[in-house]
C-alpha positions, 0 to 999 in steps of 0.5 A: 500500500503506497502512502501519498505525500501531500508535499510541503504546500499541502502540509502548510495549507492543512496547518494554516487552516487548523482552528488553533492557528487561527485562534492563536493569530487572533490572540496575538492581534488582540494581545498587541492591541491590549499591549498598546492600551496597557502601555498608554496607561502606564506611560500616560497615567502611572509614570506622571504620578510616579514623577509627581511622587518623586519630585519630578524626576524623569528617570529616562534622563539619568545617566553617567557620561564617559568622556566629553563632547557630543559623542561621549559614551553614556551609561543610561541607567535611568532608562533601565530604571524606567523600564523596570518600573514600566514592567512592574506596573504593566505586570500589576495592571495585567494581574488586576485585569486577569483577576477581574476577568476570572472573577466573572468567569467563575462557575457556580459549584455543582450541587452535592450528589452525596451526603454522610450517614450520621450513624456510620459516617459512610458516603451515600447518595443525597436522595437516600432515605436508608443507609445501604451500609448500616441500614439506618433510616435517615431523616429527610 
């Protein structure tokens, strides 16, 4: 029995038409848009507040200059500090957003299907009127 090969193009068509690839593409696009929103929230709202709290310090301008003149090398440690603050704020905002979303997605716990016999402590169906283990009659 001969096995037919699809070829590279056929395999690619099959791969690209799978639902999971399309879901992933949508997720990446939505993630990019969400990143722009979170970045704007951090840069336009939180960072000015942090600047106000720290007395107007603009972290991005902090640096150490090696040498003199226009082309002197600089160690821009302020930009690194700002990047760390941005990361922490973005992580915090994402955490809060995901926590909020999960709060709405929680499912109601299922109704119990079993109960404990008060006489022998065996697990029995919730609708049982007599324990199958100790044969005690149960209250409803």
